[in-house]
C-alpha positions in Angstrom: 146.2 109.5 140.1 144.4 108.3 143.1 141.2 106.2 143.0 139.3 109.1 144.6 140.5 111.5 141.8 139.5 109.0 139.1 136.1 108.6 140.6 135.6 112.4 140.8 136.8 112.8 137.2 134.3 110.1 136.0 131.5 111.7 137.9 132.3 115.1 136.5 132.4 113.6 132.9 129.1 111.9 133.4 127.5 115.1 134.7 128.8 116.9 131.6 127.2 114.3 129.4 123.8 115.1 130.7 124.4 118.8 130.7 125.6 118.7 127.1 122.7 116.5 126.0 120.2 117.6 123.4 116.5 118.1 123.7 114.4 117.9 120.6 110.8 117.1 119.6 107.8 117.8 117.5 104.5 119.6 118.2 101.7 118.3 115.9 98.1 119.1 115.3 96.0 116.6 113.4 92.4 116.3 112.2 90.9 113.1 110.7 87.4 112.3 109.5 86.0 109.1 108.0 82.8 108.5 106.1 81.9 104.8 106.2 79.6 102.9 103.9 78.3 100.7 106.7 79.3 102.1 110.1 79.0 105.4 111.9 80.9 108.3 110.4 83.7 109.5 112.7 86.1 112.4 113.2 88.8 113.5 115.7 91.1 116.4 116.4 94.3 116.1 118.4 97.2 118.2 119.7 100.3 116.5 120.8 103.7 115.4 119.7 107.0 114.1 120.9 109.4 115.4 123.5 112.9 113.8 123.3 116.1 114.0 125.2 119.4 112.3 124.3 122.6 112.6 126.3 125.9 113.6 124.7 128.4 110.9 123.8 130.4 109.3 126.7 133.0 106.8 125.6 130.7 105.7 122.8 127.6 105.5 125.0 124.4 107.6 124.7 121.0 107.4 126.5 117.8 108.6 124.9 114.1 108.8 125.9 111.0 110.3 124.3 107.5 110.9 125.5 104.7 110.5 122.9 101.5 112.5 123.6 98.1 112.8 121.9 95.6 115.1 123.5 92.0 114.9 122.4 90.5 118.3 121.4 87.0 119.7 120.8 84.7 116.8 121.7 81.5 117.5 123.8 80.1 114.9 126.2 78.1 112.3 124.4 80.1 112.3 121.2 82.1 109.2 121.9 80.3 107.2 119.2 81.6 109.6 116.6 85.2 109.6 117.8 87.6 108.4 115.1 90.1 106.0 116.9 93.1 106.8 114.6 94.4 109.6 116.9 93.5 108.2 120.3 93.7 105.1 122.5 91.4 102.0 122.4 88.8 103.9 124.5 88.8 106.9 122.2 90.7 109.0 124.8 94.0 111.0 125.0 97.1 109.0 125.6 100.7 109.6 126.7 103.5 107.0 126.9 107.3 106.5 126.7 107.7 105.8 123.0 111.5 105.7 123.1 113.9 104.7 125.9 117.3 103.3 124.8 121.0 102.8 125.3 123.1 103.4 122.2 126.7 102.3 121.9 129.0 103.0 119.0 132.6 101.9 118.4 134.2 102.5 114.9 131.9 100.9 112.3 129.8 99.0 114.9 126.7 100.4 116.6 124.2 98.8 119.0 120.9 100.2 120.3 118.9 98.4 123.0 115.5 99.4 124.2 112.5 101.3 122.8 113.5 102.7 119.4 112.6 103.7 115.9 113.3 101.0 113.3 113.1 101.2 109.5 113.3 97.8 107.7 110.9 96.3 105.1 108.7 94.4 107.5 109.2 96.4 110.7 109.1 100.2 110.2 107.9 103.5 111.7 105.1 104.2 109.1 104.4 107.6 110.5 100.9 108.1 109.0 98.9 109.5 112.0 100.1 111.2 115.2 103.3 109.2 115.9 105.6 106.6 114.4 105.6 103.0 115.4 108.4 102.2 117.9 109.8 98.8 118.9 111.3 97.2 121.9 114.4 95.7 120.3 118.1 95.2 120.2 119.6 96.2 116.8 123.2 96.0 115.8 124.6 97.7 112.7 128.0 97.2 111.0 129.3 99.4 108.2 132.9 98.1 108.0 132.4 96.7 104.4 132.6 99.3 101.7 129.2 100.5 100.4 127.5 97.8 102.6 125.4 97.9 105.8 124.8 94.8 107.8 121.9 94.7 110.4 121.1 92.1 112.9 118.9 92.1 116.0 115.8 90.9 117.8 112.4 92.7 118.1 110.3 91.8 121.1 107.2 94.2 121.2 105.9 97.3 119.5 103.5 100.2 119.9 101.9 102.8 117.6 99.2 103.2 115.1 99.8 100.0 113.2 100.1 97.8 116.3 96.4 97.8 117.1 93.8 99.8 119.0 96.0 100.1 122.1 98.5 102.4 120.4 100.2 103.5 123.6 100.7 99.9 124.9 103.7 97.9 123.9 102.5 94.5 122.8 103.6 91.2 121.2 104.3 91.5 117.5 101.2 89.9 116.2 99.1 92.1 118.4 97.8 89.2 120.4 99.2 89.2 123.9 100.9 85.9 124.8 101.2 84.5 121.3 104.5 85.5 119.7 107.8 85.7 121.6 109.4 88.1 119.0 111.3 88.1 115.8 115.0 87.7 114.9 116.1 90.1 112.1 119.0 89.9 109.7 119.6 92.3 106.8 122.2 93.4 104.3 122.1 96.6 102.1 124.6 97.2 99.3 125.3 100.2 97.0 128.7 99.1 95.6 127.4 99.3 92.0 126.8 102.9 90.8 123.1 103.9 90.7 122.1 100.4 92.0 120.8 99.6 95.5 120.0 96.1 96.6 118.9 94.7 100.0 118.0 91.3 101.4 116.3 90.5 104.7 115.2 87.5 106.8 112.8 87.7 109.8 112.2 84.6 112.0 108.9 85.7 113.6 108.1 83.2 116.3 104.6 81.6 115.8 103.9 83.9 112.8 106.1 83.2 109.8 109.6 83.1 108.4 109.8 86.1 106.1 112.4 86.4 103.2 112.6 89.6 101.3 114.8 91.1 98.6 114.6 94.1 96.3 116.7 96.1 93.9 116.4 99.7 92.5 118.4 101.0 89.5 118.4 104.7 88.6 119.1 106.1 85.1 119.8 109.8 84.7 119.3 111.3 81.3 120.1 114.9 82.4 119.7 117.1 85.6 115.9 117.1 85.3 115.1 113.8 83.6 115.5 110.3 84.9 114.0 106.8 85.3 113.9 104.5 88.4 113.3 100.8 88.0 112.6 98.5 90.9 111.8 94.9 91.6 110.9 93.0 94.8 110.3 89.4 96.0 109.1 88.1 99.3 108.5 84.6 100.6 106.5 83.6 103.7 106.6 80.3 105.5 103.7 79.9 107.9 104.2 79.0 111.6 101.6 77.9 114.2 98.7 78.1 111.8 99.0 81.9 111.4 97.6 81.8 107.8 100.5 83.9 106.6 102.1 81.9 103.8 103.0 82.2 100.1 105.0 84.6 98.0 104.8 88.0 96.4 106.7 89.7 93.7 106.5 93.3 92.4 107.9 95.6 89.8 107.8 99.4 89.5 108.9 102.2 87.2 109.1 105.9 88.1 109.9 108.5 85.5 110.8 112.1 86.2 110.8 115.1 83.8 111.2 118.5 85.4 108.4 119.2 87.9 106.4 116.0 86.9 107.0 112.5 88.2 104.8 109.6 87.1 104.9 106.0 88.2 103.4 102.5 87.7 103.7 99.5 90.0 102.4 95.9 90.0 102.3 93.2 92.8 101.3 89.6 92.3 100.7 87.2 95.2 100.6 83.4 95.2 99.1 81.5 98.1 97.6 78.1 99.0 93.8 78.1 99.7 93.0 80.3 102.7 96.6 81.7 103.0 97.5 85.3 102.5 100.6 87.6 102.6 101.3 89.7 105.7 102.3 93.4 105.8 104.6 92.8 108.7 104.9 95.3 111.6 104.3 98.7 110.1 103.4 99.9 106.6 105.1 97.1 104.7 107.3 97.1 101.6 104.8 96.5 98.8 105.1 98.7 95.8 101.4 99.1 95.3 100.5 100.1 98.8 98.2 103.1 98.9 97.3 105.6 101.7 94.9 103.0 103.2 94.8 99.7 101.3 97.5 97.2 100.7 97.7 93.6 99.5 97.8 92.3 103.1 95.2 89.6 103.7 94.3 89.1 100.1 94.7 85.5 98.6 96.3 85.2 95.2 96.2 89.0 94.9 96.8 91.0 91.8 97.4 94.7 92.4 98.5 97.7 90.4 99.0 101.3 91.0 99.4 104.5 89.0 100.8 107.8 90.4 101.6 111.3 89.4 103.4 114.0 91.4 104.0 117.7 90.8 106.9 119.5 92.5 105.5 123.1 92.6 109.0 124.7 93.1 109.1 125.5 89.4 105.9 127.4 89.8 107.3 129.4 92.7 105.9 127.3 95.5 109.0 125.9 97.2 108.4 122.8 99.3 104.9 122.1 97.9 104.1 118.7 96.3 100.8 117.6 94.8 100.3 113.8 94.4 97.5 111.7 92.9 97.3 107.9 93.0 95.0 105.1 91.8 95.2 101.6 93.1 93.4 98.4 92.1 93.4 95.2 94.3 91.8 92.0 93.2 91.5 88.5 94.8 89.7 86.0 92.5 89.4 83.2 95.1 87.6 85.5 97.5 85.8 87.4 94.7 86.9 90.7 96.1 87.9 93.9 94.3 89.0 97.1 95.9 89.8 100.4 94.2 91.4 103.4 96.0 91.9 107.0 94.9 94.3 109.2 96.8 94.9 113.0 96.6 97.8 114.4 98.7 99.3 117.8 99.2 102.4 118.2 101.3 104.3 121.4 102.1 107.3 122.7 103.9 106.9 126.2 105.1 110.4 126.3 106.7 113.0 123.9 108.0 110.9 123.5 111.2 107.3 123.8 110.0 105.7 121.3 107.6 102.3 119.7 106.9 100.2 117.5 104.7 96.6 117.1 103.7 95.3 113.9 102.1 92.0 112.4 100.9 91.5 108.7 100.3 88.4 107.1 98.8 88.1 103.3 99.1 85.6 101.6 96.8 84.7 98.0 97.8 83.5 97.1 94.3 81.8 93.8 95.4 80.8 95.0 98.9 82.5 92.0 100.6 86.1 92.8 101.3 85.6 93.2 105.1 84.9 89.6 106.0 81.8 89.6 103.7 80.8 93.2 104.5 81.3 96.4 102.6 84.8 97.8 103.4 84.2 101.1 101.5 84.9 104.5 103.1 86.5 107.8 102.5 89.1 109.4 104.8 90.3 113.0 105.1 93.5 113.8 107.1 95.3 117.1 107.8 98.4 117.5 109.9 100.6 120.4 110.8 104.0 119.8 112.5 106.6 122.0 114.2 110.0 120.4 114.8 112.5 121.7 117.2 
């Protein structure tokens, strides 16, 4: 075959890759309101979502890109002081940005993705709790050639999204302070070789922030088709870098019991830190077993935290796809004389394979009125979301 014919064949193949590619996305409407103990009460409504395109496979290669949009709805001129920032940019306005843009390569048991992408690890994760998930500029390699084991290694440079700071639509350094951290190397292993037991271990070398070690294990016990018990334990260690203040260790335990439509759980976290040092949550929602809708152990010295939860799966009552959840969390730091309680009520529903939604209410009680740098951190937050996936 001549060189011209080969070139024409390759061009034709590449054209087919784009033609056979897949468009997908999500349309989401969201409303949030927050009543603060100290500051102005705020609210916001947004209509937006994600529009994504990924090419078909070509010799193991795929390209993907996704636009993330949040359009402010229903505010009159002069209402900026009442704008809740959770759904908008740092100026309280609509935003649009390229949340994903990556090259993906797969060969056998090895895959590599480079660029803006979704990541789900204990200390770097999507944490999709408002309009969009967190996304990361990273190179992540995955290997599944060992039975029941997944190996992950990579480097994370920058991130964007709700947890990254007020500038949600701007990719920024991992600690949220431009020019400080150069990124984080990530290594992880997950194993399920023992029946009903899952274990994982991770290390993050976050430049100028901390070295983070993390392990957890979950064991499931099934008594019958509708009754079971899940037992989990976790441990994390942080070695401070460059005076970041993130140092110490955390351990946690959790038990979740299921009987028919009812699931109940209890969890406990305990932190140990030197004076003035606290545990980080990482880059996202964090892995802690006591984390609530709003509050976590992040930033609390020598913290003691516990959580109780109950969930009803309403399918047995004829409401398929409907779940009702109630949680109580208690967080206490003796050195700082702070105590925070949170009460959460959540209703989630799946109307069909493409339509889903959730409604949640969270009430945070700053018992000693000093958890926000000496000020009262108490507030209540209501959130409602409706999503259509295509």
